[in-house]
FIDO-571390 format. One record per residue (C-alpha): residue in three letters; x, y, z. Coordinates in Angstrom, 1 decimal. Layout:
REM residues N
+------+--------+--------+--------+
: type :     xx :     yy :     zz :
+------+--------+--------+--------+
:  ALA :      X :      Y :      Z :
...
+------+--------+--------+--------+
END
This chain:
REM residues 242
+------+--------+--------+--------+
: type :     xx :     yy :     zz :
+------+--------+--------+--------+
:  MET :    0.1 :   86.3 : -132.2 :
:  SER :   -3.1 :   87.4 : -133.9 :
:  LEU :   -6.5 :   85.8 : -134.3 :
:  ASP :   -7.5 :   83.9 : -137.7 :
:  ARG :  -10.7 :   85.5 : -139.0 :
:  SER :  -10.9 :   82.9 : -141.8 :
:  SER :  -10.8 :   80.0 : -139.3 :
:  PRO :  -14.0 :   78.1 : -138.5 :
:  LEU :  -13.3 :   78.5 : -134.8 :
:  PRO :  -15.1 :   81.3 : -133.0 :
:  LEU :  -12.9 :   84.3 : -132.2 :
:  TYR :  -13.8 :   84.0 : -128.6 :
:  HIS :  -12.6 :   80.4 : -128.4 :
:  GLN :   -9.3 :   81.4 : -130.4 :
:  LEU :   -8.7 :   84.2 : -127.9 :
:  SER :   -9.3 :   81.9 : -125.0 :
:  GLU :   -6.8 :   79.2 : -126.2 :
:  LEU :   -4.3 :   82.1 : -127.0 :
:  LEU :   -4.5 :   83.5 : -123.3 :
:  LEU :   -4.5 :   79.8 : -122.0 :
:  GLY :   -1.0 :   79.4 : -123.9 :
:  GLN :    0.2 :   82.3 : -122.0 :
:  ILE :   -1.0 :   81.0 : -118.9 :
:  VAL :    0.5 :   77.5 : -119.2 :
:  GLY :    3.6 :   78.8 : -120.7 :
:  GLY :    4.3 :   81.0 : -117.8 :
:  GLN :    4.0 :   84.4 : -119.7 :
:  ILE :    1.3 :   85.3 : -117.1 :
:  LYS :    1.9 :   83.6 : -113.8 :
:  PRO :   -0.3 :   82.4 : -111.0 :
:  HIS :   -2.0 :   85.4 : -109.2 :
:  GLU :   -0.8 :   88.1 : -111.8 :
:  ALA :   -3.4 :   90.2 : -113.4 :
:  MET :   -4.8 :   89.5 : -116.8 :
:  PRO :   -4.9 :   92.0 : -119.5 :
:  THR :   -8.0 :   94.3 : -119.3 :
:  GLU :  -10.9 :   94.0 : -121.4 :
:  ARG :   -9.8 :   97.3 : -123.1 :
:  GLU :   -6.2 :   96.1 : -123.8 :
:  LEU :   -7.7 :   92.8 : -125.3 :
:  ILE :  -10.0 :   94.8 : -127.5 :
:  ASP :   -7.3 :   97.0 : -128.6 :
:  THR :   -4.5 :   94.6 : -129.1 :
:  TYR :   -6.9 :   91.9 : -131.1 :
:  ARG :   -9.3 :   94.4 : -132.7 :
:  ILE :  -12.4 :   92.4 : -131.5 :
:  SER :  -15.6 :   93.3 : -129.8 :
:  ARG :  -16.2 :   93.5 : -126.0 :
:  ILE :  -18.6 :   90.6 : -126.2 :
:  THR :  -16.0 :   88.4 : -127.8 :
:  VAL :  -13.5 :   89.3 : -125.0 :
:  ARG :  -16.0 :   88.6 : -122.3 :
:  ARG :  -17.0 :   85.2 : -123.7 :
:  ALA :  -13.2 :   84.2 : -123.9 :
:  LEU :  -12.6 :   85.2 : -120.3 :
:  GLU :  -15.9 :   83.5 : -119.2 :
:  GLU :  -14.6 :   80.2 : -120.9 :
:  LEU :  -11.1 :   80.5 : -119.0 :
:  GLU :  -13.0 :   81.3 : -115.7 :
:  HIS :  -15.2 :   78.2 : -116.2 :
:  ARG :  -12.3 :   75.9 : -116.8 :
:  GLY :  -10.8 :   77.4 : -113.5 :
:  TYR :   -7.8 :   79.0 : -115.1 :
:  ILE :   -8.8 :   82.7 : -114.0 :
:  GLN :  -10.6 :   84.2 : -111.2 :
:  ARG :  -12.4 :   87.5 : -111.2 :
:  GLU :  -12.3 :   89.6 : -108.0 :
:  GLN :  -14.9 :   92.1 : -107.5 :
:  GLY :  -13.3 :   95.7 : -107.5 :
:  ARG :   -9.9 :   94.5 : -108.4 :
:  GLY :   -9.9 :   92.8 : -111.7 :
:  THR :   -9.1 :   89.3 : -113.2 :
:  PHE :   -6.2 :   87.3 : -112.1 :
:  VAL :   -4.6 :   83.9 : -113.0 :
:  ALA :   -5.7 :   81.3 : -110.8 :
:  PRO :   -3.2 :   79.2 : -108.6 :
:  ALA :   -1.7 :   76.3 : -110.5 :
:  ARG :   -3.6 :   73.0 : -110.0 :
:  ILE :   -1.9 :   70.5 : -107.9 :
:  GLN :   -1.0 :   67.4 : -110.2 :
:  ARG :   -1.1 :   63.9 : -108.9 :
:  GLY :    0.2 :   61.0 : -110.8 :
:  VAL :   -1.7 :   57.5 : -111.1 :
:  ALA :    1.3 :   55.5 : -112.1 :
:  LYS :    3.0 :   55.7 : -109.0 :
:  LEU :    1.7 :   55.1 : -105.5 :
:  THR :    2.4 :   58.2 : -103.6 :
:  SER :    0.6 :   59.8 : -100.7 :
:  PHE :   -1.1 :   63.2 : -100.8 :
:  SER :    1.7 :   64.7 :  -98.5 :
:  GLU :    4.6 :   63.3 : -100.7 :
:  GLU :    2.8 :   64.8 : -103.8 :
:  ILE :    2.4 :   68.2 : -102.1 :
:  ALA :    5.9 :   68.3 : -100.9 :
:  ALA :    7.4 :   67.4 : -104.2 :
:  ARG :    5.8 :   70.4 : -105.7 :
:  GLY :    7.4 :   72.7 : -103.1 :
:  MET :    4.3 :   73.3 : -101.0 :
:  THR :    3.6 :   72.6 :  -97.5 :
:  PRO :    1.1 :   69.7 :  -96.8 :
:  GLY :   -1.3 :   70.2 :  -93.9 :
:  VAL :   -4.3 :   68.4 :  -92.4 :
:  ARG :   -7.3 :   69.1 :  -90.3 :
:  LEU :   -8.8 :   66.2 :  -88.6 :
:  LEU :  -12.5 :   66.1 :  -88.6 :
:  ALA :  -13.4 :   62.5 :  -87.4 :
:  LEU :  -11.8 :   59.5 :  -85.8 :
:  ARG :  -13.6 :   56.5 :  -84.7 :
:  ARG :  -13.8 :   52.7 :  -84.6 :
:  GLU :  -16.9 :   51.2 :  -86.2 :
:  PRO :  -18.3 :   48.2 :  -87.6 :
:  ALA :  -17.7 :   47.7 :  -91.2 :
:  ALA :  -20.8 :   47.7 :  -93.4 :
:  GLY :  -22.0 :   47.4 :  -96.9 :
:  ARG :  -19.5 :   48.6 :  -99.6 :
:  VAL :  -16.8 :   49.3 :  -97.1 :
:  ALA :  -16.8 :   45.6 :  -96.0 :
:  HIS :  -16.7 :   44.3 :  -99.5 :
:  GLU :  -13.9 :   46.5 : -100.6 :
:  LEU :  -11.7 :   45.4 :  -97.5 :
:  GLN :  -12.6 :   41.9 :  -98.0 :
:  ILE :  -14.0 :   41.4 :  -94.4 :
:  ASP :  -17.3 :   40.2 :  -92.8 :
:  PRO :  -19.9 :   43.1 :  -92.2 :
:  GLY :  -19.8 :   44.0 :  -88.7 :
:  THR :  -16.0 :   43.5 :  -88.4 :
:  PRO :  -14.4 :   46.6 :  -86.5 :
:  ILE :  -12.5 :   49.0 :  -88.6 :
:  TRP :  -11.1 :   52.6 :  -88.2 :
:  MET :  -12.7 :   55.4 :  -89.9 :
:  VAL :  -10.6 :   58.5 :  -90.5 :
:  GLU :  -12.2 :   61.8 :  -92.0 :
:  ARG :   -9.7 :   64.7 :  -92.7 :
:  LEU :   -9.4 :   67.8 :  -94.8 :
:  ARG :   -6.1 :   68.0 :  -96.8 :
:  LEU :   -4.4 :   71.2 :  -97.2 :
:  ALA :   -1.7 :   72.7 :  -99.4 :
:  ASP :    0.0 :   75.8 :  -98.1 :
:  SER :   -2.9 :   76.2 :  -95.6 :
:  GLU :   -5.4 :   76.1 :  -98.6 :
:  CYS :   -8.2 :   73.4 :  -98.5 :
:  ILE :   -7.7 :   71.0 : -101.5 :
:  ALA :   -9.6 :   67.8 : -100.6 :
:  LEU :  -11.8 :   66.0 :  -98.3 :
:  ASN :  -10.3 :   62.5 :  -97.6 :
:  LEU :  -12.2 :   59.5 :  -95.9 :
:  SER :  -10.2 :   56.5 :  -95.2 :
:  TYR :  -11.6 :   53.1 :  -94.0 :
:  LEU :   -8.8 :   51.1 :  -92.4 :
:  ARG :   -8.4 :   47.5 :  -91.7 :
:  PHE :   -5.5 :   46.4 :  -89.6 :
:  PRO :   -4.8 :   43.9 :  -86.5 :
:  ASP :   -6.5 :   44.8 :  -83.3 :
:  GLN :   -3.2 :   45.8 :  -81.4 :
:  ILE :   -2.8 :   48.7 :  -83.8 :
:  THR :   -4.5 :   51.9 :  -82.8 :
:  LEU :   -4.8 :   55.3 :  -83.8 :
:  THR :   -5.2 :   58.4 :  -81.7 :
:  GLU :   -6.5 :   61.9 :  -82.6 :
:  ASP :   -3.1 :   63.3 :  -81.3 :
:  GLU :   -1.1 :   61.3 :  -84.0 :
:  LEU :   -3.5 :   62.1 :  -86.7 :
:  THR :   -3.4 :   66.0 :  -85.8 :
:  HIS :    0.5 :   66.2 :  -85.9 :
:  GLU :    1.2 :   63.8 :  -88.7 :
:  THR :    0.1 :   65.0 :  -92.1 :
:  SER :    0.6 :   61.6 :  -93.8 :
:  LEU :   -1.6 :   58.6 :  -92.7 :
:  TRP :    0.6 :   56.3 :  -94.6 :
:  ALA :    3.8 :   57.5 :  -92.9 :
:  LEU :    2.2 :   56.9 :  -89.6 :
:  LEU :    1.1 :   53.4 :  -90.6 :
:  GLU :    4.6 :   52.8 :  -91.9 :
:  ARG :    5.9 :   53.4 :  -88.3 :
:  LYS :    3.4 :   51.0 :  -87.2 :
:  GLY :    4.8 :   48.3 :  -89.4 :
:  ILE :    2.1 :   48.5 :  -92.1 :
:  ARG :    3.4 :   49.4 :  -95.6 :
:  MET :    1.2 :   50.4 :  -98.5 :
:  ALA :    2.3 :   48.5 : -101.6 :
:  THR :   -0.2 :   48.6 : -104.3 :
:  ALA :   -3.6 :   50.3 : -105.3 :
:  ASP :   -6.7 :   50.2 : -107.4 :
:  LYS :   -8.2 :   53.5 : -108.1 :
:  THR :  -11.2 :   55.1 : -110.2 :
:  ILE :  -11.8 :   58.7 : -110.9 :
:  GLU :  -15.3 :   60.4 : -111.6 :
:  ALA :  -16.5 :   63.9 : -111.8 :
:  ILE :  -19.0 :   65.0 : -109.1 :
:  VAL :  -20.6 :   68.0 : -107.9 :
:  ALA :  -20.3 :   69.5 : -104.5 :
:  ASP :  -23.3 :   69.0 : -102.3 :
:  GLU :  -23.9 :   71.2 :  -99.3 :
:  ASP :  -21.5 :   69.8 :  -96.8 :
:  GLN :  -18.7 :   69.2 :  -99.3 :
:  ALA :  -19.1 :   72.9 : -100.4 :
:  ARG :  -18.9 :   74.0 :  -96.9 :
:  LEU :  -15.7 :   72.1 :  -96.1 :
:  LEU :  -13.9 :   72.8 :  -99.3 :
:  GLN :  -14.9 :   76.4 :  -99.4 :
:  VAL :  -16.5 :   76.2 : -103.0 :
:  PRO :  -20.0 :   77.1 : -104.2 :
:  ARG :  -22.6 :   74.4 : -103.9 :
:  ALA :  -22.7 :   72.3 : -107.3 :
:  ALA :  -19.0 :   73.4 : -108.0 :
:  PRO :  -17.2 :   70.6 : -110.0 :
:  LEU :  -15.1 :   68.0 : -107.9 :
:  LEU :  -13.2 :   65.1 : -108.5 :
:  LEU :  -14.0 :   61.8 : -106.6 :
:  VAL :  -11.1 :   59.3 : -106.5 :
:  GLU :  -12.0 :   56.0 : -104.9 :
:  GLY :   -9.4 :   53.4 : -104.2 :
:  VAL :   -8.3 :   50.3 : -102.3 :
:  VAL :   -4.8 :   50.2 : -101.1 :
:  TYR :   -3.1 :   46.8 : -100.4 :
:  ALA :   -0.2 :   45.7 :  -98.3 :
:  GLY :    2.6 :   43.7 :  -99.8 :
:  ASP :    1.0 :   40.4 :  -99.1 :
:  GLY :   -2.1 :   41.6 : -101.2 :
:  THR :   -4.3 :   42.3 :  -98.0 :
:  PRO :   -6.6 :   45.3 :  -98.5 :
:  VAL :   -5.6 :   48.0 :  -95.8 :
:  GLU :   -7.4 :   51.0 :  -96.9 :
:  PHE :  -10.7 :   52.0 :  -98.7 :
:  HIS :  -10.6 :   55.7 :  -99.3 :
:  GLN :  -12.6 :   58.3 : -101.0 :
:  ILE :  -10.9 :   61.5 : -101.9 :
:  ILE :  -13.1 :   64.4 : -102.9 :
:  GLY :  -10.8 :   67.1 : -104.6 :
:  ARG :  -11.5 :   70.6 : -105.8 :
:  ALA :  -11.5 :   70.4 : -109.6 :
:  ASP :  -10.1 :   74.0 : -109.8 :
:  ARG :   -7.1 :   73.0 : -107.7 :
:  TYR :   -6.7 :   69.4 : -108.4 :
:  LYS :   -5.7 :   67.1 : -111.4 :
:  TYR :   -4.6 :   63.8 : -112.2 :
:  TYR :   -2.2 :   62.9 : -115.0 :
:  LEU :   -1.1 :   59.7 : -116.9 :
:  HIS :    2.1 :   58.8 : -118.6 :
:  VAL :    1.4 :   55.9 : -120.8 :
:  THR :    3.3 :   53.8 : -123.4 :
:  ARG :    2.5 :   51.3 : -126.2 :
+------+--------+--------+--------+
END
């Protein structure tokens, strides 16, 4: 396929979209090397500046990665999560043929305050559980997950349970608590210093913040969560009808 020099679209953008089509279509697979600058110059008869701008656009959008001394490679495919069906992170990762993992950062019993109490529909000061975890896919850090949990006093959580069970929801189901529905919001943020360190991305890198309240079958709020995902490895999709 050639570039259209009569088009009002800049040549670098045309080349970027052409290469993106090859990536999305599977002609160039994740971790494979991209054509070199010289190959692209010769193939499409364009300048080095045009090629570099096209590659910079793909890199900025997270589709390619440049490795010093090695070249330019297709980035790993983003993990997709649907929002029409209530599934756990572990279920989504496993459904895509990857191995889910977890790294427990914190577990504590604490009094609910401010927004957490509001979202869980309890009085401020009511004891809740707070769980902070790193979520992994094939041992790669994908997201930071904070969960604030409301359930009866006789139900407890231990570090050992949360270290060996990748799915919090599966653990809660074994304790008699089943997640049924959820309300979620998604927004773009940039990584602060702590988030960048934990997710192994540069400071101010783009991230996706998903906040949600998950309800049991009787409508009782069970979990308020904040999932901070790497935008270069994580995306959400919708299927809608009219």
